N, C-alpha and C positions, 0 to 999 in steps of 0.2 A: 770312583767306588765299584767300575767295572774289574779291576783286577779283585775287590776284594771277591763281589757275588760271585766270580767263576771261581774263586777258591772254596767257597763254600758247598757253590756247586760238587764240585769232585771231591769234597771231605764225603759228603751225604752219600754220593755217588759210589767210592769207591768202599767206605762203609759198606753200602748197600753187597755192592759185589763179593768183599771181603766174606761178608755174613753166608751168602749162597754158596761161592765158587773160590774160594781163598785160598781154603786149605789144600785145592788142585794145585796150586802154582810151586815149583819147586826153586828153593831158595838159589840154586845158583842162578836160574832167571833172574828172580826179583835183586841180585846182584850185579848181572847183566845192563839191568835198565837203571841202575843209579850211577853206576859206570857211564852208560851213555849220555844222561842228565845233568853229569859231573863233564864232562866235554862239551855240552854244549853250554852250560852254565861259564863255562873256561871262556869262550868261545865269544859270548856275550857280552862278557864281562870286559874283553881286550877290545872290543869294539868301541863299549862307553869309552877305556881309555885315550882309545885312540881320535877321538876328539876335540882332546884337549886343545886347548893355544896357550896355555904358557904349562910347560911342563916340568921347569922349576916350584913354579905356586903349589903342585898339584905334591910335589916331591916334600915340600916343605910343611904341608897340610897333613902326609900322611906322616912326618916323622913329627913330629908335636902331638899328632892327635894320637898316636901310637904311645910316646911319653905320658900322657895324658890321660888315657887307658890303663896304663902299669900304673902310674902312680895312683889311681883312686881304685886298683885292680877290678877294673869293669868285669873282665869274663868269670873273676873266681867268683866275683858278688852274684851274676847271675846265675853259676851253676850251684852255688850256695841256696839262693830263692829255690832253683827246681829240686835240689837235693832235701833241701823241711819242708816242701809241700811232699815231695815224695813216702821220705820217712813216715809223713804224720798220715796222709790219706791213701798210699795205696800197697807201702809194704807191711802195716801191719793191718792191712783191709782183710777180711775172711774172706770166703768162695760166694759166700752172697753177697758179698757189696762187688760185686762184678762192675755194674752199672758207674757207679763212682770212679772207681778205677779207668776203666776203660775211658769215661770221660777226663778226667785229672791227665792219664797219663797223655793222651790225643793234644791236647787242649799245651799243654806244658812245648812237645815238642812239634807243635804249629806255630806257636804263637813268641818263644823265647828263641828267637834267634836273629841275625844282620840278615836275611833277605826275608823277613817280615818287616823290621823298620824301615829296608832301606827301598823296597821294590813300594811300600806304600806312600811312601815320603815321593817317589819317582811321578808313581798315580796321580798322586795328589796334586800336586805343582805341574807336572805336563801335560797329566791324562795318557802317559806312555804305560802300559800296564804288561805289555813282554815277559819283564820278569816276576811279576806276582805269577802270570800264567805259566810261565817255568816251573814257580814255586807249587801253584797247583798239580801240576802233573804228578810232583814228588811227593803232596801232602795225599795226594789221591790213591798213588801206590803206598804210601804209607798207613795210611787209615785202609787201608785193604787188609793189609799184615795186621795191624791194632784188632780189629776188627775182627780178625778169626781167634786170635785168644782171649781176648780180652770183651768181647762182643757189643751187641747195639749201645750201647755208652758213649764208644766212639763217633754214635752220629751227631750226640748233643755238644760236641767239641766245634759245630760248625756255627753254632749263637754266640761264645766268645772271641773264636777266628773275626765273623762278622762286626763285632763289636770294637775288639782290637784293632784292627785292620781300617775300617770305616774311619775308627776315630782317630787314628793316624791322618787316613789321606785327607780326609775332613781341617784338620790340624792346618796342614801342608797348604791346603786350598785356598784357606784365610792370608797366608802369607806368600802368595800372590804379585801383590801389588808392593811388596816388598824385597823380591826378589827378583834383582835384574838378571837379563839373557848371560852375562859374562857369567854373575855367581853361579847362577843356573848350571852351566857347560862345565863350569870347572868343578861343582860338587859330584857333576854326573861322573864325570873322570876319575874321582876321587873313589867314587861309589862302586867304578869297574875295577881298580884294582881290590877293593876290599871284597868284588866277589870272585875275583879271580882268586884269592887267599883261602874262602871260603871251600872254592870247588877244589883247591889242591888240598886240603886242610880234611874237608868231611866227606866230601863226594869219591874225589880220586884216593883218597888216603894215602899220598902221596908223603906228605910232612907233615906233622903236625904244627899249626898254629894257632895264638889266640885272639882267633877275627875278630873275635866283638874291641880287645880294646883300640881297636884302629875306627872303634864305630865317631867318637869324636869329631875324627876331621873332617865329619861329612857337616858340622859347624864350623869346624875350623878356615877351611876353605874360604865360603862367604864371605866370614868375616875379616878376615886378610885383604878382599879385594874391599870391604866395605870400607875397611881404613884407609885406604891408597887411594879409595875414590874421595873420601872425605878429606884428605890433604893433598889433594889433586896430583897427586905422584902415577907416572906411567908406567906401568908392567913391562918387569924387560921382555 
């Protein structure tokens, strides 16, 4: 839960700062900060992947997870939910509804994404909140930009961030007795790959990648290990 609390704090702090001083920060400066965070995210994802003890298992997990994500069109479904909520509550709103518009827009941005899920799982399972700390910095700057244009409603998005990420972390914490160290290690390595894809696609904008479609790989990796251990098959 530590990472979630940090995230909530940065959302509130960024929103307040944006209301007071956000309009004075040039767009060019904001882009540079995002690119810097993208490089940090890429490096962190790489370090997570390098901890793998079985690269073949990570490759298989990513491929199967990606195929499964494409089959169920996970990325498209997530975006569809976001667009539906946006069209219903944001685009049709009047200028008097800024509080609700800012709240919903910020909530969608902060909660719908691989980093929120992956970071919360990692925080809940291992207590490592580094990924959520990186996300917190990103959300802090995003909330600053949003509050500049959409007002104080952005601050309220800290509530669903706390409930959503905190809930995932608590659920992941309940699985500690089920997830073995080997499962955890390879799940983290798979998460590193997904994190690198997120950095390349969304933060550095090098190549468009349907990152969310790889999220099932986080389940595939420990599942493969569980099956191998069940049938007493040694990992290559």
